[in-house]
N, CA, C, O and CB atoms as a CASP TS submission, in Angstrom:
PFRMAT TS
TARGET T0000
AUTHOR 0000-0000-0000
METHOD Language model
MODEL 1
PARENT N/A
ATOM      1  N   MET     1     101.798  27.807 108.413  1.00  0.00           N
ATOM      2  CA  MET     1     102.086  28.751 107.342  1.00  0.00           C
ATOM      3  C   MET     1     102.387  27.971 106.059  1.00  0.00           C
ATOM      4  O   MET     1     103.033  26.923 106.079  1.00  0.00           O
ATOM      5  CB  MET     1     103.279  29.680 107.724  1.00  0.00           C
ATOM      6  N   THR     2     101.907  28.510 104.964  1.00  0.00           N
ATOM      7  CA  THR     2     102.128  27.909 103.655  1.00  0.00           C
ATOM      8  C   THR     2     103.012  28.835 102.835  1.00  0.00           C
ATOM      9  O   THR     2     102.856  30.055 102.890  1.00  0.00           O
ATOM     10  CB  THR     2     100.783  27.636 102.926  1.00  0.00           C
ATOM     11  N   THR     3     103.935  28.265 102.080  1.00  0.00           N
ATOM     12  CA  THR     3     104.811  29.042 101.203  1.00  0.00           C
ATOM     13  C   THR     3     104.212  29.072  99.807  1.00  0.00           C
ATOM     14  O   THR     3     103.823  28.040  99.258  1.00  0.00           O
ATOM     15  CB  THR     3     106.250  28.448 101.174  1.00  0.00           C
ATOM     16  N   TYR     4     104.144  30.266  99.243  1.00  0.00           N
ATOM     17  CA  TYR     4     103.586  30.481  97.907  1.00  0.00           C
ATOM     18  C   TYR     4     104.632  31.125  97.006  1.00  0.00           C
ATOM     19  O   TYR     4     105.592  31.734  97.480  1.00  0.00           O
ATOM     20  CB  TYR     4     102.316  31.361  97.976  1.00  0.00           C
ATOM     21  N   ILE     5     104.431  30.982  95.709  1.00  0.00           N
ATOM     22  CA  ILE     5     105.266  31.648  94.714  1.00  0.00           C
ATOM     23  C   ILE     5     104.340  32.337  93.707  1.00  0.00           C
ATOM     24  O   ILE     5     103.276  31.818  93.370  1.00  0.00           O
ATOM     25  CB  ILE     5     106.232  30.626  93.997  1.00  0.00           C
ATOM     26  N   ALA     6     104.758  33.501  93.239  1.00  0.00           N
ATOM     27  CA  ALA     6     103.977  34.241  92.250  1.00  0.00           C
ATOM     28  C   ALA     6     104.890  34.700  91.123  1.00  0.00           C
ATOM     29  O   ALA     6     106.024  35.117  91.357  1.00  0.00           O
ATOM     30  CB  ALA     6     103.260  35.451  92.900  1.00  0.00           C
ATOM     31  N   GLN     7     104.382  34.620  89.905  1.00  0.00           N
ATOM     32  CA  GLN     7     105.063  35.188  88.742  1.00  0.00           C
ATOM     33  C   GLN     7     104.404  36.537  88.484  1.00  0.00           C
ATOM     34  O   GLN     7     103.177  36.632  88.441  1.00  0.00           O
ATOM     35  CB  GLN     7     104.977  34.234  87.468  1.00  0.00           C
ATOM     36  N   PHE     8     105.222  37.589  88.310  1.00  0.00           N
ATOM     37  CA  PHE     8     104.650  38.919  88.124  1.00  0.00           C
ATOM     38  C   PHE     8     105.466  39.761  87.152  1.00  0.00           C
ATOM     39  O   PHE     8     106.620  39.461  86.847  1.00  0.00           O
ATOM     40  CB  PHE     8     104.546  39.631  89.457  1.00  0.00           C
ATOM     41  N   THR     9     104.828  40.822  86.680  1.00  0.00           N
ATOM     42  CA  THR     9     105.471  41.859  85.876  1.00  0.00           C
ATOM     43  C   THR     9     105.176  43.191  86.550  1.00  0.00           C
ATOM     44  O   THR     9     104.048  43.459  86.963  1.00  0.00           O
ATOM     45  CB  THR     9     104.966  41.842  84.378  1.00  0.00           C
ATOM     46  N   ALA    10     106.211  44.021  86.652  1.00  0.00           N
ATOM     47  CA  ALA    10     106.045  45.364  87.204  1.00  0.00           C
ATOM     48  C   ALA    10     106.467  46.380  86.153  1.00  0.00           C
ATOM     49  O   ALA    10     107.437  46.176  85.424  1.00  0.00           O
ATOM     50  CB  ALA    10     106.872  45.544  88.515  1.00  0.00           C
ATOM     51  N   LYS    11     105.716  47.482  86.090  1.00  0.00           N
ATOM     52  CA  LYS    11     106.022  48.558  85.148  1.00  0.00           C
ATOM     53  C   LYS    11     106.024  49.880  85.900  1.00  0.00           C
ATOM     54  O   LYS    11     105.176  50.129  86.756  1.00  0.00           O
ATOM     55  CB  LYS    11     104.999  48.589  83.973  1.00  0.00           C
ATOM     56  N   HIS    12     106.991  50.720  85.563  1.00  0.00           N
ATOM     57  CA  HIS    12     107.083  52.064  86.128  1.00  0.00           C
ATOM     58  C   HIS    12     106.598  53.051  85.073  1.00  0.00           C
ATOM     59  O   HIS    12     106.812  52.837  83.880  1.00  0.00           O
ATOM     60  CB  HIS    12     108.550  52.397  86.587  1.00  0.00           C
ATOM     61  N   LYS    13     105.953  54.122  85.497  1.00  0.00           N
ATOM     62  CA  LYS    13     105.374  55.043  84.511  1.00  0.00           C
ATOM     63  C   LYS    13     106.421  55.866  83.760  1.00  0.00           C
ATOM     64  O   LYS    13     106.115  56.397  82.692  1.00  0.00           O
ATOM     65  CB  LYS    13     104.411  55.977  85.197  1.00  0.00           C
ATOM     66  N   ILE    14     107.639  55.989  84.277  1.00  0.00           N
ATOM     67  CA  ILE    14     108.687  56.757  83.597  1.00  0.00           C
ATOM     68  C   ILE    14     109.804  55.843  83.076  1.00  0.00           C
ATOM     69  O   ILE    14     110.212  55.947  81.919  1.00  0.00           O
ATOM     70  CB  ILE    14     109.273  57.812  84.549  1.00  0.00           C
ATOM     71  N   ILE    15     110.282  54.965  83.928  1.00  0.00           N
ATOM     72  CA  ILE    15     111.391  54.079  83.569  1.00  0.00           C
ATOM     73  C   ILE    15     110.884  53.008  82.615  1.00  0.00           C
ATOM     74  O   ILE    15     109.916  52.309  82.918  1.00  0.00           O
ATOM     75  CB  ILE    15     112.027  53.433  84.836  1.00  0.00           C
ATOM     76  N   GLN    16     111.524  52.879  81.484  1.00  0.00           N
ATOM     77  CA  GLN    16     111.053  51.987  80.417  1.00  0.00           C
ATOM     78  C   GLN    16     111.628  50.577  80.509  1.00  0.00           C
ATOM     79  O   GLN    16     111.868  49.932  79.489  1.00  0.00           O
ATOM     80  CB  GLN    16     111.398  52.576  79.076  1.00  0.00           C
ATOM     81  N   ILE    17     111.844  50.109  81.718  1.00  0.00           N
ATOM     82  CA  ILE    17     112.317  48.743  81.937  1.00  0.00           C
ATOM     83  C   ILE    17     111.259  48.030  82.764  1.00  0.00           C
ATOM     84  O   ILE    17     110.824  48.540  83.796  1.00  0.00           O
ATOM     85  CB  ILE    17     113.724  48.715  82.652  1.00  0.00           C
ATOM     86  N   GLU    18     110.843  46.845  82.311  1.00  0.00           N
ATOM     87  CA  GLU    18     109.887  46.041  83.061  1.00  0.00           C
ATOM     88  C   GLU    18     110.635  45.048  83.932  1.00  0.00           C
ATOM     89  O   GLU    18     111.674  44.513  83.547  1.00  0.00           O
ATOM     90  CB  GLU    18     108.912  45.310  82.112  1.00  0.00           C
ATOM     91  N   GLN    19     110.086  44.817  85.103  1.00  0.00           N
ATOM     92  CA  GLN    19     110.608  43.777  85.976  1.00  0.00           C
ATOM     93  C   GLN    19     109.723  42.547  85.794  1.00  0.00           C
ATOM     94  O   GLN    19     108.542  42.574  86.138  1.00  0.00           O
ATOM     95  CB  GLN    19     110.647  44.247  87.480  1.00  0.00           C
ATOM     96  N   ASN    20     110.284  41.482  85.261  1.00  0.00           N
ATOM     97  CA  ASN    20     109.590  40.197  85.128  1.00  0.00           C
ATOM     98  C   ASN    20     110.280  39.248  86.084  1.00  0.00           C
ATOM     99  O   ASN    20     111.448  38.905  85.902  1.00  0.00           O
ATOM    100  CB  ASN    20     109.611  39.646  83.635  1.00  0.00           C
ATOM    101  N   SER    21     109.550  38.826  87.109  1.00  0.00           N
ATOM    102  CA  SER    21     110.220  38.090  88.167  1.00  0.00           C
ATOM    103  C   SER    21     109.247  37.180  88.899  1.00  0.00           C
ATOM    104  O   SER    21     108.085  37.035  88.519  1.00  0.00           O
ATOM    105  CB  SER    21     110.881  39.051  89.145  1.00  0.00           C
ATOM    106  N   ILE    22     109.763  36.570  89.966  1.00  0.00           N
ATOM    107  CA  ILE    22     108.940  35.782  90.864  1.00  0.00           C
ATOM    108  C   ILE    22     109.039  36.376  92.261  1.00  0.00           C
ATOM    109  O   ILE    22     109.971  37.117  92.571  1.00  0.00           O
ATOM    110  CB  ILE    22     109.373  34.292  90.858  1.00  0.00           C
ATOM    111  N   PHE    23     108.072  36.043  93.093  1.00  0.00           N
ATOM    112  CA  PHE    23     108.034  36.520  94.467  1.00  0.00           C
ATOM    113  C   PHE    23     107.587  35.354  95.334  1.00  0.00           C
ATOM    114  O   PHE    23     106.612  34.674  95.012  1.00  0.00           O
ATOM    115  CB  PHE    23     107.079  37.760  94.629  1.00  0.00           C
ATOM    116  N   ILE    24     108.297  35.121  96.430  1.00  0.00           N
ATOM    117  CA  ILE    24     107.967  34.034  97.344  1.00  0.00           C
ATOM    118  C   ILE    24     107.586  34.638  98.687  1.00  0.00           C
ATOM    119  O   ILE    24     108.260  35.536  99.192  1.00  0.00           O
ATOM    120  CB  ILE    24     109.156  33.035  97.494  1.00  0.00           C
ATOM    121  N   TRP    25     106.496  34.132  99.260  1.00  0.00           N
ATOM    122  CA  TRP    25     106.043  34.631 100.563  1.00  0.00           C
ATOM    123  C   TRP    25     105.332  33.529 101.316  1.00  0.00           C
ATOM    124  O   TRP    25     104.983  32.494 100.747  1.00  0.00           O
ATOM    125  CB  TRP    25     105.113  35.853 100.399  1.00  0.00           C
ATOM    126  N   LYS    26     105.118  33.762 102.616  1.00  0.00           N
ATOM    127  CA  LYS    26     104.392  32.821 103.460  1.00  0.00           C
ATOM    128  C   LYS    26     103.143  33.492 103.987  1.00  0.00           C
ATOM    129  O   LYS    26     103.143  34.679 104.311  1.00  0.00           O
ATOM    130  CB  LYS    26     105.274  32.316 104.622  1.00  0.00           C
ATOM    131  N   GLN    27     102.081  32.714 104.066  1.00  0.00           N
ATOM    132  CA  GLN    27     100.852  33.203 104.667  1.00  0.00           C
ATOM    133  C   GLN    27     100.063  32.003 105.170  1.00  0.00           C
ATOM    134  O   GLN    27     100.356  30.857 104.831  1.00  0.00           O
ATOM    135  CB  GLN    27     100.016  34.044 103.652  1.00  0.00           C
ATOM    136  N   GLU    28      99.067  32.289 105.977  1.00  0.00           N
ATOM    137  CA  GLU    28      98.168  31.231 106.409  1.00  0.00           C
ATOM    138  C   GLU    28      97.477  30.672 105.167  1.00  0.00           C
ATOM    139  O   GLU    28      97.256  31.392 104.193  1.00  0.00           O
ATOM    140  CB  GLU    28      97.124  31.758 107.459  1.00  0.00           C
ATOM    141  N   SER    29      97.148  29.422 105.205  1.00  0.00           N
ATOM    142  CA  SER    29      96.442  28.814 104.078  1.00  0.00           C
ATOM    143  C   SER    29      95.149  29.562 103.802  1.00  0.00           C
ATOM    144  O   SER    29      94.548  30.129 104.714  1.00  0.00           O
ATOM    145  CB  SER    29      96.151  27.328 104.352  1.00  0.00           C
ATOM    146  N   GLY    30      94.735  29.564 102.585  1.00  0.00           N
ATOM    147  CA  GLY    30      93.497  30.238 102.215  1.00  0.00           C
ATOM    148  C   GLY    30      93.657  30.962 100.904  1.00  0.00           C
ATOM    149  O   GLY    30      94.651  30.802 100.196  1.00  0.00           O
ATOM    150  N   GLU    31      92.658  31.762 100.595  1.00  0.00           N
ATOM    151  CA  GLU    31      92.678  32.499  99.336  1.00  0.00           C
ATOM    152  C   GLU    31      93.751  33.584  99.345  1.00  0.00           C
ATOM    153  O   GLU    31      94.083  34.150 100.386  1.00  0.00           O
ATOM    154  CB  GLU    31      91.311  33.117  99.065  1.00  0.00           C
ATOM    155  N   ILE    32      94.277  33.855  98.168  1.00  0.00           N
ATOM    156  CA  ILE    32      95.278  34.909  97.995  1.00  0.00           C
ATOM    157  C   ILE    32      94.550  36.163  97.548  1.00  0.00           C
ATOM    158  O   ILE    32      93.856  36.154  96.532  1.00  0.00           O
ATOM    159  CB  ILE    32      96.388  34.495  96.959  1.00  0.00           C
ATOM    160  N   ASP    33      94.705  37.231  98.295  1.00  0.00           N
ATOM    161  CA  ASP    33      94.129  38.520  97.926  1.00  0.00           C
ATOM    162  C   ASP    33      95.077  39.173  96.927  1.00  0.00           C
ATOM    163  O   ASP    33      96.169  39.599  97.304  1.00  0.00           O
ATOM    164  CB  ASP    33      93.899  39.438  99.188  1.00  0.00           C
ATOM    165  N   GLN    34      94.679  39.260  95.658  1.00  0.00           N
ATOM    166  CA  GLN    34      95.548  39.764  94.587  1.00  0.00           C
ATOM    167  C   GLN    34      95.987  41.213  94.817  1.00  0.00           C
ATOM    168  O   GLN    34      97.117  41.571  94.485  1.00  0.00           O
ATOM    169  CB  GLN    34      94.833  39.657  93.248  1.00  0.00           C
ATOM    170  N   ILE    35      95.122  42.040  95.371  1.00  0.00           N
ATOM    171  CA  ILE    35      95.465  43.444  95.615  1.00  0.00           C
ATOM    172  C   ILE    35      96.508  43.542  96.728  1.00  0.00           C
ATOM    173  O   ILE    35      97.488  44.276  96.601  1.00  0.00           O
ATOM    174  CB  ILE    35      94.198  44.263  95.985  1.00  0.00           C
ATOM    175  N   LEU    36      96.298  42.807  97.808  1.00  0.00           N
ATOM    176  CA  LEU    36      97.280  42.809  98.896  1.00  0.00           C
ATOM    177  C   LEU    36      98.614  42.228  98.430  1.00  0.00           C
ATOM    178  O   LEU    36      99.675  42.714  98.821  1.00  0.00           O
ATOM    179  CB  LEU    36      96.749  42.012 100.100  1.00  0.00           C
ATOM    180  N   LEU    37      98.561  41.193  97.598  1.00  0.00           N
ATOM    181  CA  LEU    37      99.785  40.594  97.079  1.00  0.00           C
ATOM    182  C   LEU    37     100.543  41.595  96.210  1.00  0.00           C
ATOM    183  O   LEU    37     101.758  41.730  96.353  1.00  0.00           O
ATOM    184  CB  LEU    37      99.464  39.321  96.274  1.00  0.00           C
ATOM    185  N   ALA    38      99.854  42.297  95.313  1.00  0.00           N
ATOM    186  CA  ALA    38     100.507  43.291  94.453  1.00  0.00           C
ATOM    187  C   ALA    38     101.147  44.387  95.298  1.00  0.00           C
ATOM    188  O   ALA    38     102.253  44.832  94.990  1.00  0.00           O
ATOM    189  CB  ALA    38      99.493  43.905  93.462  1.00  0.00           C
ATOM    190  N   ASP    39     100.473  44.828  96.354  1.00  0.00           N
ATOM    191  CA  ASP    39     101.043  45.846  97.249  1.00  0.00           C
ATOM    192  C   ASP    39     102.280  45.320  97.969  1.00  0.00           C
ATOM    193  O   ASP    39     103.260  46.048  98.129  1.00  0.00           O
ATOM    194  CB  ASP    39      99.995  46.302  98.278  1.00  0.00           C
ATOM    195  N   LYS    40     102.242  44.071  98.399  1.00  0.00           N
ATOM    196  CA  LYS    40     103.384  43.451  99.076  1.00  0.00           C
ATOM    197  C   LYS    40     104.575  43.337  98.113  1.00  0.00           C
ATOM    198  O   LYS    40     105.713  43.601  98.500  1.00  0.00           O
ATOM    199  CB  LYS    40     102.996  42.051  99.628  1.00  0.00           C
ATOM    200  N   ILE    41     104.311  42.948  96.870  1.00  0.00           N
ATOM    201  CA  ILE    41     105.376  42.854  95.869  1.00  0.00           C
ATOM    202  C   ILE    41     105.997  44.228  95.630  1.00  0.00           C
ATOM    203  O   ILE    41     107.218  44.347  95.525  1.00  0.00           O
ATOM    204  CB  ILE    41     104.831  42.272  94.544  1.00  0.00           C
ATOM    205  N   LYS    42     105.164  45.263  95.544  1.00  0.00           N
ATOM    206  CA  LYS    42     105.692  46.627  95.357  1.00  0.00           C
ATOM    207  C   LYS    42     106.635  46.998  96.492  1.00  0.00           C
ATOM    208  O   LYS    42     107.753  47.453  96.250  1.00  0.00           O
ATOM    209  CB  LYS    42     104.541  47.653  95.273  1.00  0.00           C
ATOM    210  N   ARG    43     106.188  46.807  97.729  1.00  0.00           N
ATOM    211  CA  ARG    43     106.973  47.204  98.899  1.00  0.00           C
ATOM    212  C   ARG    43     108.260  46.411  99.039  1.00  0.00           C
ATOM    213  O   ARG    43     109.309  46.970  99.357  1.00  0.00           O
ATOM    214  CB  ARG    43     106.150  47.045 100.148  1.00  0.00           C
ATOM    215  N   GLU    44     108.180  45.096  98.800  1.00  0.00           N
ATOM    216  CA  GLU    44     109.301  44.222  99.126  1.00  0.00           C
ATOM    217  C   GLU    44     110.202  43.875  97.948  1.00  0.00           C
ATOM    218  O   GLU    44     111.265  43.285  98.142  1.00  0.00           O
ATOM    219  CB  GLU    44     108.785  42.973  99.715  1.00  0.00           C
ATOM    220  N   SER    45     109.796  44.230  96.730  1.00  0.00           N
ATOM    221  CA  SER    45     110.612  43.882  95.563  1.00  0.00           C
ATOM    222  C   SER    45     110.757  45.041  94.575  1.00  0.00           C
ATOM    223  O   SER    45     111.869  45.519  94.348  1.00  0.00           O
ATOM    224  CB  SER    45     110.008  42.687  94.854  1.00  0.00           C
ATOM    225  N   THR    46     109.663  45.491  93.995  1.00  0.00           N
ATOM    226  CA  THR    46     109.776  46.431  92.869  1.00  0.00           C
ATOM    227  C   THR    46     110.318  47.799  93.250  1.00  0.00           C
ATOM    228  O   THR    46     111.026  48.422  92.460  1.00  0.00           O
ATOM    229  CB  THR    46     108.442  46.606  92.229  1.00  0.00           C
ATOM    230  N   MET    47     109.997  48.276  94.447  1.00  0.00           N
ATOM    231  CA  MET    47     110.546  49.574  94.865  1.00  0.00           C
ATOM    232  C   MET    47     112.076  49.514  94.858  1.00  0.00           C
ATOM    233  O   MET    47     112.735  50.439  94.385  1.00  0.00           O
ATOM    234  CB  MET    47     110.021  49.969  96.282  1.00  0.00           C
ATOM    235  N   HIS    48     112.630  48.429  95.383  1.00  0.00           N
ATOM    236  CA  HIS    48     114.090  48.258  95.429  1.00  0.00           C
ATOM    237  C   HIS    48     114.665  48.093  94.029  1.00  0.00           C
ATOM    238  O   HIS    48     115.717  48.648  93.713  1.00  0.00           O
ATOM    239  CB  HIS    48     114.464  47.043  96.296  1.00  0.00           C
ATOM    240  N   PHE    49     113.967  47.325  93.188  1.00  0.00           N
ATOM    241  CA  PHE    49     114.419  47.117  91.820  1.00  0.00           C
ATOM    242  C   PHE    49     114.518  48.456  91.080  1.00  0.00           C
ATOM    243  O   PHE    49     115.548  48.752  90.475  1.00  0.00           O
ATOM    244  CB  PHE    49     113.465  46.158  91.077  1.00  0.00           C
ATOM    245  N   TYR    50     113.465  49.260  91.125  1.00  0.00           N
ATOM    246  CA  TYR    50     113.471  50.519  90.378  1.00  0.00           C
ATOM    247  C   TYR    50     114.410  51.561  90.991  1.00  0.00           C
ATOM    248  O   TYR    50     114.935  52.407  90.267  1.00  0.00           O
ATOM    249  CB  TYR    50     112.063  51.083  90.308  1.00  0.00           C
ATOM    250  N   ARG    51     114.630  51.519  92.287  1.00  0.00           N
ATOM    251  CA  ARG    51     115.636  52.404  92.884  1.00  0.00           C
ATOM    252  C   ARG    51     117.026  52.046  92.375  1.00  0.00           C
ATOM    253  O   ARG    51     117.837  52.928  92.094  1.00  0.00           O
ATOM    254  CB  ARG    51     115.594  52.318  94.426  1.00  0.00           C
ATOM    255  N   LEU    52     117.295  50.761  92.257  1.00  0.00           N
ATOM    256  CA  LEU    52     118.577  50.301  91.730  1.00  0.00           C
ATOM    257  C   LEU    52     118.743  50.723  90.275  1.00  0.00           C
ATOM    258  O   LEU    52     119.796  51.229  89.888  1.00  0.00           O
ATOM    259  CB  LEU    52     118.696  48.777  91.858  1.00  0.00           C
ATOM    260  N   VAL    53     117.700  50.513  89.468  1.00  0.00           N
ATOM    261  CA  VAL    53     117.748  50.864  88.051  1.00  0.00           C
ATOM    262  C   VAL    53     117.908  52.373  87.862  1.00  0.00           C
ATOM    263  O   VAL    53     118.691  52.812  87.020  1.00  0.00           O
ATOM    264  CB  VAL    53     116.482  50.375  87.337  1.00  0.00           C
ATOM    265  N   ALA    54     117.176  53.162  88.635  1.00  0.00           N
ATOM    266  CA  ALA    54     117.204  54.624  88.483  1.00  0.00           C
ATOM    267  C   ALA    54     118.524  55.217  88.953  1.00  0.00           C
ATOM    268  O   ALA    54     118.945  56.263  88.459  1.00  0.00           O
ATOM    269  CB  ALA    54     116.054  55.259  89.258  1.00  0.00           C
ATOM    270  N   GLY    55     119.175  54.565  89.894  1.00  0.00           N
ATOM    271  CA  GLY    55     120.465  55.056  90.378  1.00  0.00           C
ATOM    272  C   GLY    55     120.404  56.463  90.949  1.00  0.00           C
ATOM    273  O   GLY    55     121.390  57.196  90.875  1.00  0.00           O
ATOM    274  N   GLY    56     119.289  56.851  91.508  1.00  0.00           N
ATOM    275  CA  GLY    56     119.154  58.177  92.099  1.00  0.00           C
ATOM    276  C   GLY    56     118.692  59.236  91.116  1.00  0.00           C
ATOM    277  O   GLY    56     118.516  60.393  91.501  1.00  0.00           O
ATOM    278  N   ALA    57     118.491  58.871  89.854  1.00  0.00           N
ATOM    279  CA  ALA    57     118.070  59.847  88.847  1.00  0.00           C
ATOM    280  C   ALA    57     116.616  60.274  89.021  1.00  0.00           C
ATOM    281  O   ALA    57     116.253  61.393  88.658  1.00  0.00           O
ATOM    282  CB  ALA    57     118.267  59.274  87.458  1.00  0.00           C
ATOM    283  N   TYR    58     115.782  59.394  89.574  1.00  0.00           N
ATOM    284  CA  TYR    58     114.360  59.677  89.782  1.00  0.00           C
ATOM    285  C   TYR    58     113.984  59.304  91.203  1.00  0.00           C
ATOM    286  O   TYR    58     114.566  58.392  91.791  1.00  0.00           O
ATOM    287  CB  TYR    58     113.476  58.908  88.761  1.00  0.00           C
ATOM    288  N   GLU    59     113.013  60.010  91.746  1.00  0.00           N
ATOM    289  CA  GLU    59     112.417  59.581  93.005  1.00  0.00           C
ATOM    290  C   GLU    59     111.417  58.476  92.660  1.00  0.00           C
ATOM    291  O   GLU    59     110.524  58.684  91.839  1.00  0.00           O
ATOM    292  CB  GLU    59     111.721  60.788  93.773  1.00  0.00           C
ATOM    293  N   ILE    60     111.559  57.333  93.268  1.00  0.00           N
ATOM    294  CA  ILE    60     110.693  56.203  92.982  1.00  0.00           C
ATOM    295  C   ILE    60     109.550  56.193  93.994  1.00  0.00           C
ATOM    296  O   ILE    60     109.762  56.063  95.200  1.00  0.00           O
ATOM    297  CB  ILE    60     111.487  54.865  93.018  1.00  0.00           C
ATOM    298  N   LEU    61     108.346  56.333  93.474  1.00  0.00           N
ATOM    299  CA  LEU    61     107.151  56.344  94.312  1.00  0.00           C
ATOM    300  C   LEU    61     106.326  55.097  94.030  1.00  0.00           C
ATOM    301  O   LEU    61     106.224  54.652  92.887  1.00  0.00           O
ATOM    302  CB  LEU    61     106.312  57.624  94.068  1.00  0.00           C
ATOM    303  N   GLU    62     105.742  54.544  95.074  1.00  0.00           N
ATOM    304  CA  GLU    62     104.935  53.332  94.937  1.00  0.00           C
ATOM    305  C   GLU    62     103.770  53.526  93.971  1.00  0.00           C
ATOM    306  O   GLU    62     103.405  52.603  93.242  1.00  0.00           O
ATOM    307  CB  GLU    62     104.409  52.901  96.296  1.00  0.00           C
ATOM    308  N   LYS    63     103.193  54.711  93.965  1.00  0.00           N
ATOM    309  CA  LYS    63     102.032  54.982  93.107  1.00  0.00           C
ATOM    310  C   LYS    63     102.387  54.996  91.621  1.00  0.00           C
ATOM    311  O   LYS    63     101.493  54.898  90.781  1.00  0.00           O
ATOM    312  CB  LYS    63     101.408  56.311  93.487  1.00  0.00           C
ATOM    313  N   ASP    64     103.669  55.115  91.280  1.00  0.00           N
ATOM    314  CA  ASP    64     104.118  55.142  89.889  1.00  0.00           C
ATOM    315  C   ASP    64     104.388  53.750  89.317  1.00  0.00           C
ATOM    316  O   ASP    64     104.787  53.618  88.160  1.00  0.00           O
ATOM    317  CB  ASP    64     105.366  55.980  89.777  1.00  0.00           C
ATOM    318  N   ILE    65     104.170  52.713  90.127  1.00  0.00           N
ATOM    319  CA  ILE    65     104.460  51.345  89.716  1.00  0.00           C
ATOM    320  C   ILE    65     103.164  50.547  89.657  1.00  0.00           C
ATOM    321  O   ILE    65     102.335  50.609  90.565  1.00  0.00           O
ATOM    322  CB  ILE    65     105.470  50.679  90.683  1.00  0.00           C
ATOM    323  N   SER    66     103.007  49.794  88.567  1.00  0.00           N
ATOM    324  CA  SER    66     101.876  48.872  88.483  1.00  0.00           C
ATOM    325  C   SER    66     102.419  47.442  88.456  1.00  0.00           C
ATOM    326  O   SER    66     103.441  47.160  87.829  1.00  0.00           O
ATOM    327  CB  SER    66     100.996  49.165  87.216  1.00  0.00           C
ATOM    328  N   VAL    67     101.721  46.563  89.142  1.00  0.00           N
ATOM    329  CA  VAL    67     102.135  45.164  89.232  1.00  0.00           C
ATOM    330  C   VAL    67     101.006  44.283  88.715  1.00  0.00           C
ATOM    331  O   VAL    67      99.852  44.425  89.121  1.00  0.00           O
ATOM    332  CB  VAL    67     102.514  44.780  90.696  1.00  0.00           C
ATOM    333  N   THR    68     101.356  43.370  87.813  1.00  0.00           N
ATOM    334  CA  THR    68     100.418  42.372  87.321  1.00  0.00           C
ATOM    335  C   THR    68     100.904  41.010  87.780  1.00  0.00           C
ATOM    336  O   THR    68     102.020  40.605  87.454  1.00  0.00           O
ATOM    337  CB  THR    68     100.279  42.430  85.765  1.00  0.00           C
ATOM    338  N   VAL    69     100.075  40.300  88.533  1.00  0.00           N
ATOM    339  CA  VAL    69     100.409  38.951  88.988  1.00  0.00           C
ATOM    340  C   VAL    69      99.812  37.985  87.970  1.00  0.00           C
ATOM    341  O   VAL    69      98.601  37.972  87.752  1.00  0.00           O
ATOM    342  CB  VAL    69      99.864  38.667  90.455  1.00  0.00           C
ATOM    343  N   TRP    70     100.672  37.175  87.347  1.00  0.00           N
ATOM    344  CA  TRP    70     100.239  36.263  86.301  1.00  0.00           C
ATOM    345  C   TRP    70      99.797  34.919  86.850  1.00  0.00           C
ATOM    346  O   TRP    70      98.758  34.392  86.453  1.00  0.00           O
ATOM    347  CB  TRP    70     101.344  36.064  85.306  1.00  0.00           C
ATOM    348  N   LYS    71     100.589  34.359  87.769  1.00  0.00           N
ATOM    349  CA  LYS    71     100.290  33.047  88.310  1.00  0.00           C
ATOM    350  C   LYS    71     100.710  32.998  89.768  1.00  0.00           C
ATOM    351  O   LYS    71     101.641  33.688  90.184  1.00  0.00           O
ATOM    352  CB  LYS    71     100.992  31.942  87.498  1.00  0.00           C
ATOM    353  N   THR    72     100.014  32.175  90.537  1.00  0.00           N
ATOM    354  CA  THR    72     100.438  31.875  91.903  1.00  0.00           C
ATOM    355  C   THR    72     100.339  30.365  92.112  1.00  0.00           C
ATOM    356  O   THR    72      99.513  29.697  91.491  1.00  0.00           O
ATOM    357  CB  THR    72      99.566  32.650  92.956  1.00  0.00           C
ATOM    358  N   ALA    73     101.181  29.840  92.982  1.00  0.00           N
ATOM    359  CA  ALA    73     101.161  28.409  93.278  1.00  0.00           C
ATOM    360  C   ALA    73     101.739  28.170  94.664  1.00  0.00           C
ATOM    361  O   ALA    73     102.487  28.991  95.196  1.00  0.00           O
ATOM    362  CB  ALA    73     101.952  27.608  92.211  1.00  0.00           C
ATOM    363  N   VAL    74     101.381  27.041  95.229  1.00  0.00           N
ATOM    364  CA  VAL    74     101.940  26.616  96.504  1.00  0.00           C
ATOM    365  C   VAL    74     103.278  25.934  96.229  1.00  0.00           C
ATOM    366  O   VAL    74     103.402  25.142  95.295  1.00  0.00           O
ATOM    367  CB  VAL    74     100.958  25.658  97.267  1.00  0.00           C
ATOM    368  N   LEU    75     104.270  26.249  97.047  1.00  0.00           N
ATOM    369  CA  LEU    75     105.578  25.573  96.927  1.00  0.00           C
ATOM    370  C   LEU    75     105.586  24.318  97.761  1.00  0.00           C
ATOM    371  O   LEU    75     106.590  23.607  97.797  1.00  0.00           O
ATOM    372  CB  LEU    75     106.732  26.503  97.361  1.00  0.00           C
TER
END
């Protein structure tokens, strides 16, 4: 297994706060599927971030979040 790091930005369609962060994950060596990575970031990071920010004021849905991966690298 290889450890990777990604720099990303997440945006919610209602909440006007962007998440600019990094994400670390492990996978078998090989190409990084950008779509699968963005989905993984949504599930494991941004959903929790926007739930925390919203504080229960909004229902946070995965489809309302867009993720842009800027860079990836091997750690």
